[in-house]
C-alpha positions in Angstrom: 67.3 83.4 144.0 69.6 82.3 141.0 71.3 85.0 139.2 69.8 83.3 136.0 66.1 83.5 137.2 65.7 86.7 135.3 66.7 87.4 131.9 69.5 89.7 131.2 67.3 92.4 129.6 65.2 92.4 132.7 68.1 92.8 135.0 69.2 95.8 132.8 65.8 97.6 132.9 65.7 97.0 136.8 69.1 98.5 137.2 68.2 101.5 135.2 65.0 102.0 137.1 66.9 101.9 140.3 69.3 104.5 139.0 69.4 108.0 140.8 72.5 109.4 138.8 72.3 111.9 136.2 73.1 109.2 133.7 73.5 105.4 133.7 74.7 102.6 131.6 74.1 99.1 132.4 76.0 96.1 130.7 74.9 92.6 131.2 77.3 89.9 129.9 75.9 86.4 129.8 78.7 83.9 129.0 78.8 80.3 128.4 81.7 78.2 127.4 82.5 74.5 126.4 85.9 72.9 126.1 87.8 69.8 125.4 91.4 68.9 126.4 93.7 66.2 125.3 97.1 64.8 126.0 99.0 61.8 124.6 96.4 61.0 121.9 93.5 60.8 124.4 90.9 63.2 125.8 91.6 64.1 129.3 88.8 66.7 130.4 85.8 68.4 129.1 83.3 70.9 130.7 80.7 73.5 130.3 80.3 76.7 132.3 77.9 79.6 132.4 77.9 82.9 134.2 76.6 86.5 134.1 78.4 89.7 134.9 76.8 93.0 135.4 78.5 96.4 135.0 76.8 99.5 136.1 78.3 103.1 135.1 77.0 105.9 136.9 77.5 109.6 135.7 77.0 112.6 138.0 77.1 116.2 136.8 78.9 118.8 138.8 80.1 122.4 138.7 83.5 121.2 137.5 82.2 118.6 135.2 80.8 115.0 134.9 82.1 112.3 137.0 81.7 108.5 136.3 81.8 105.6 138.6 82.1 101.9 137.4 81.2 98.7 139.5 81.1 95.2 138.0 80.0 92.1 139.8 79.4 88.5 138.9 76.3 86.3 139.7 74.2 89.3 140.8 70.8 88.5 141.9 67.8 90.9 141.7 68.0 91.5 145.4 71.6 92.6 144.9 71.0 95.1 142.1 70.2 98.1 144.3 73.5 97.9 146.4 75.4 97.5 143.0 73.7 100.6 141.5 74.3 102.6 144.7 77.9 101.6 144.8 78.5 102.8 141.2 76.7 106.1 142.1 78.9 106.4 145.3 82.1 105.9 143.1 81.1 108.7 140.8 80.3 111.1 143.6 83.6 110.3 145.2 85.5 110.9 142.0 86.8 114.0 140.2 85.5 115.1 136.9 86.1 112.4 134.1 88.5 113.7 131.5 86.7 111.6 128.9 83.3 112.9 129.9 80.9 113.2 126.9 77.1 113.1 126.7 75.8 109.6 126.6 75.0 108.3 123.2 71.5 108.7 121.8 69.6 107.9 118.7 70.8 104.3 118.1 67.9 102.0 117.0 67.1 99.3 119.6 68.2 95.8 118.6 65.1 93.8 117.7 66.2 90.8 119.9 67.1 92.9 123.0 64.3 91.0 125.0 65.2 87.6 123.9 66.9 84.9 125.9 70.6 84.8 125.7 72.4 82.5 123.2 74.3 79.7 124.9 76.9 77.1 123.7 77.2 73.6 124.9 79.1 70.4 124.2 76.9 70.0 121.1 79.2 72.5 119.4 81.7 69.7 119.3 79.4 67.1 117.7 81.3 67.0 114.4 84.8 67.9 115.7 85.1 65.2 118.4 84.7 62.2 116.2 87.2 63.8 113.6 89.7 64.5 116.6 89.3 60.7 117.5 90.4 59.9 114.0 93.3 62.3 114.3 94.4 60.6 117.6 94.3 57.3 115.6 96.5 58.4 112.8 98.9 60.1 115.1 99.3 57.0 117.2 99.7 54.9 114.1 102.4 57.4 112.9 104.4 57.5 116.0 103.5 61.0 117.4 101.5 62.3 120.2 98.9 65.0 120.1 98.2 67.6 122.8 96.0 70.6 122.8 92.6 72.0 123.6 89.4 73.3 121.9 87.6 76.1 123.4 84.2 77.6 122.5 82.5 80.7 124.1 79.3 82.5 123.4 78.8 85.9 125.0 75.4 87.8 124.7 76.0 91.3 125.7 73.0 93.7 126.7 73.6 97.3 126.9 70.9 99.6 128.3 71.3 103.4 128.9 69.3 106.1 130.6 69.3 107.8 127.2 67.2 105.1 125.6 69.8 102.7 124.2 68.6 99.0 124.1 71.3 97.1 122.3 72.5 93.6 122.2 75.2 91.5 120.5 76.0 87.9 120.6 79.7 86.9 120.0 80.7 83.4 119.3 84.5 82.8 119.7 86.2 79.4 119.2 89.8 78.3 119.3 91.7 75.2 118.6 95.4 74.7 119.6 97.1 71.3 118.5 100.5 70.3 119.4 102.2 67.3 117.8 105.4 66.0 119.6 107.9 63.1 118.9 107.6 60.3 121.6 110.9 61.6 123.1 109.5 65.1 123.1 112.6 66.5 121.3 110.5 67.6 118.3 107.4 69.7 118.5 105.1 71.4 116.0 102.1 73.6 116.6 98.9 74.6 114.6 96.0 76.8 115.6 92.5 77.6 114.2 90.1 80.3 114.9 86.3 79.5 114.5 82.9 80.7 115.3 81.2 77.2 115.5 83.9 74.3 114.9 82.2 73.4 111.6 85.2 74.6 109.7 87.9 73.0 111.7 89.5 69.8 110.4 91.7 68.1 113.1 92.8 65.2 110.7 94.2 67.8 108.2 96.0 69.8 110.9 97.4 66.5 112.2 98.7 65.7 108.7 100.4 69.1 108.4 102.2 68.6 111.8 103.3 65.2 110.8 105.0 66.9 107.8 106.6 69.5 110.1 107.8 66.8 112.5 109.4 64.9 109.6 111.2 68.3 108.7 112.6 68.4 112.2 114.4 65.0 111.9 117.4 66.8 110.5 118.8 69.5 112.9 120.9 72.4 111.6 122.3 74.8 114.2 122.5 78.6 113.0 123.8 81.6 114.7 122.0 84.8 115.4 121.7 87.3 112.6 119.4 88.6 109.9 117.7 86.1 107.7 115.2 86.2 104.9 112.4 84.8 106.8 108.7 83.7 105.8 106.2 84.7 108.5 103.1 82.6 108.5 99.7 84.3 109.0 99.6 83.6 112.8 102.9 85.4 113.3 101.9 88.4 111.2 98.7 88.6 113.2 100.5 88.7 116.6 102.8 91.5 115.4 100.0 93.6 113.7 97.7 93.3 116.7 100.2 94.7 119.0 100.7 97.5 116.4 96.9 98.1 116.4 96.9 98.2 120.3 99.8 100.8 120.0 98.0 103.1 117.4 96.5 105.6 120.0 95.8 108.8 118.3 96.2 110.8 121.4 99.7 109.2 122.5 100.8 109.8 118.7 99.9 113.5 119.0 101.6 113.6 122.4 104.9 112.5 120.7 105.0 109.1 122.6 104.7 106.6 119.9 106.0 105.2 116.6 103.2 107.1 114.9 104.3 110.5 116.3 105.8 112.8 113.8 109.2 114.2 114.7 108.6 117.9 115.7 104.9 117.4 116.4 101.8 115.9 114.9 101.3 112.4 113.6 102.4 110.3 110.8 98.9 110.1 109.1 99.6 110.2 105.4 103.0 108.5 105.7 103.8 105.4 103.7 104.3 102.5 106.1 104.5 99.7 103.5 106.0 99.4 100.1 103.5 96.9 99.1 99.9 97.9 98.5 98.7 96.4 101.8 95.6 97.5 103.6 95.1 97.0 107.3 91.5 97.4 108.2 88.7 96.4 110.6 85.0 95.8 109.9 82.4 94.6 112.4 80.6 92.9 109.4 83.6 91.1 108.0 82.4 87.7 107.0 83.7 84.9 109.5 85.1 87.5 111.7 82.0 89.4 112.8 82.3 91.6 116.0 80.2 93.9 118.0 78.9 96.7 115.6 78.8 99.3 118.6 81.3 100.2 121.3 81.1 98.1 124.5 83.2 99.6 127.0 83.2 98.2 130.6 86.0 100.9 131.7 87.6 103.9 130.2 91.3 104.0 129.3 93.7 104.8 126.3 91.1 105.4 123.5 88.1 103.7 124.8 85.6 105.4 126.9 82.4 104.3 129.1 80.7 107.4 127.8 80.9 105.9 124.3 78.8 102.8 125.0 76.5 102.1 122.2 78.3 104.2 119.7 78.1 102.7 116.2 81.1 101.3 114.7 81.9 101.5 110.9 84.5 99.7 108.6 87.9 101.5 109.1 91.0 101.3 107.1 93.9 101.8 109.3 96.4 101.6 106.4 95.3 101.9 102.9 97.5 100.7 100.2 100.5 101.2 102.4 99.5 104.6 103.7 98.6 105.2 107.4 95.1 106.7 107.3 93.7 106.3 110.8 94.7 106.1 114.5 92.3 104.9 117.2 90.3 107.7 119.1 87.2 107.9 121.0 84.9 110.9 120.9 87.0 112.7 123.6 90.4 112.0 122.1 89.1 112.7 118.7 88.0 116.2 119.9 91.1 116.9 121.8 93.5 116.1 119.0 91.4 117.0 116.0 91.7 113.4 114.5 88.9 111.7 113.0 86.8 109.7 115.2 88.0 105.9 114.7 87.2 103.7 117.7 88.8 100.4 118.0 87.1 97.4 116.5 87.4 93.7 117.6 88.8 92.2 114.5 91.9 93.0 112.0 92.5 92.1 108.4 95.7 92.7 106.3 95.0 92.2 102.5 96.3 93.3 99.2 98.9 90.7 98.7 99.3 88.2 95.8 97.1 85.0 95.6 100.1 82.8 96.6 100.0 80.2 99.4 102.8 80.0 102.1 103.9 76.8 100.3 104.3 78.6 97.0 106.3 81.3 98.7 108.6 78.5 100.1 109.0 77.0 96.8 110.3 80.5 95.6 112.8 80.8 98.3 116.6 80.3 97.6 117.6 80.2 101.3 115.8 81.3 104.3 113.8 80.6 107.4 110.3 79.4 107.7 108.6 80.2 111.1 105.8 78.5 112.9 104.7 81.0 115.4 105.9 83.8 117.8 105.8 83.6 121.6 106.4 85.9 124.7 106.2 89.1 122.9 107.1 92.1 124.9 107.6 95.8 124.2 111.2 97.2 124.3 110.8 100.8 122.9 107.5 102.4 122.5 109.1 105.2 120.4 109.8 102.7 117.6 107.4 100.0 118.7 110.4 97.6 119.1 109.3 94.2 120.3 111.1 91.3 121.4 110.0 87.6 121.7 110.8 83.9 120.8 110.2 81.7 118.0 108.5 78.2 119.0 107.5 74.9 117.9 109.6 74.8 114.7 112.0 77.1 112.8 112.8 75.5 109.4 115.6 76.0 106.9 114.5 76.6 103.3 117.1 75.9 100.6 116.4 75.9 96.9 112.6 76.0 97.4 112.4 73.0 99.8 112.3 72.7 103.6 115.7 70.9 104.3 115.6 70.7 108.1 114.8 72.3 111.5 117.1 74.8 113.0 117.2 76.0 116.6 114.9 78.7 118.1 115.6 82.4 118.2 114.9 85.4 120.2 113.9 88.2 117.8 114.0 92.0 118.0 111.6 93.8 115.5 109.1 96.5 115.0 105.9 95.5 113.4 105.9 98.9 111.6 109.3 98.2 110.3 108.5 94.6 109.3 105.5 96.0 107.5 107.8 98.5 105.7 110.4 96.0 104.6 108.1 93.1 103.4 108.9 92.3 100.0 106.2 89.8 99.3 102.7 89.2 100.8 100.7 86.0 100.1 96.9 85.1 100.2 95.1 86.4 103.2 93.5 83.7 105.4 91.8 83.6 108.7 94.4 82.7 111.4 94.6 82.3 115.1 97.2 84.8 116.8 98.9 82.5 119.2 100.4 84.9 121.5 97.1 87.0 121.9 94.6 84.4 121.5 93.3 84.9 125.0 92.3 88.5 124.0 92.0 88.8 120.4 91.1 85.9 117.9 89.3 87.5 114.9 92.1 88.1 112.4 92.9 87.4 108.8 96.5 87.7 107.5 98.6 86.9 104.5 102.1 85.2 104.9 105.0 87.8 104.5 108.5 87.5 103.1 110.9 89.6 105.2 114.4 89.9 103.7 116.3 90.6 106.9 114.3 89.5 109.9 116.4 90.2 113.1 117.1 87.0 115.0 119.1 88.7 117.7 120.2 85.6 119.7 119.8 81.9 119.8 117.1 80.5 122.3 117.2 77.1 123.8 113.4 76.7 123.8 111.7 73.8 121.9 
């Protein structure tokens, strides 16, 4: 029997019927993907995939507290449901009491489309994009440059059912485009990325034109030493830094004195000013163009995410408001443990409050500084200050008297996103962007370009 013979909502209901535990949560993820890849101005591969993953969370009450057991499997048939449910129950009975135990969520209205068939993507999502990509290939070929890259589209329909009566569903489209332009001798490289829900807002011809300009800048090469430079961070680089900040904003960790958000002597830095500019860092499940799940979907517990919170409604949250730290991430357990407001993580991130200026306008207002393309290979050095290190990639450009005058060598940087936010002297227009480093995990972001007067380029890198 094919795992797709039964609709996801039927599988969820059957698994709940089989449960003998005190509580049960079943999550069915129906996933379909479509992709295109190209190299040297020609398509190389394309493909479509589909699959289903089922996660069963069993909760068992005991004298010492409630335990939980979680088991996930792919391509589960109806005949394999009972062994899966029993495995989750056995895992719960073999575990000690769960620290994050809470009553399963109740009282959330059912999704009206819970019993509908899952949404699916297909190669048709590229119907308008593919011909435009072909035109970009022709322009690149005529201009003496080579295009490499890939386009990926995914649609995940998630069904959440619980023994407390929740029947919820969310369809999440997610598309990414990454485009590299290289000189024929491969000594010059430029990158552009785009996040999209359906590829109708992606223009590969315009992106190729942008990359052609950057390759032209790179015809003049300037070697610079390590040091602190006035630096213009494009939205993609800002996103990569602030997403890591968001991932590190655990309320519990801050209360326990382990993060940059811990107050010396005890407590958290809630209420502190993090940015001199009136910037607001926020998440909103209903943010236009960046829509994400409006309720908690937790396949496992960890940090400030809990399987007991599955189905908990999510609301717009301001993490930083007009420069002031307002919220740290918590689940119901850690909110109760720390006394902090309940603020679950949300799967998008927006920084706004800057001026209505483009990156190009910010370049024109620069006396001497660096313009980055993107950041790469970001790693944490010190959690107490959130010091990160990483590399620049695919183009660092020298700006002199308002114009780009050449490409400089790449650097390793050492910076804290919290410090960067605090030292920014200018923020431009917020726009939807693709975080290059984290694009496998987090794509829904909108950021402005930032001007940092003294970005720390700690050493020279030999990367392209």
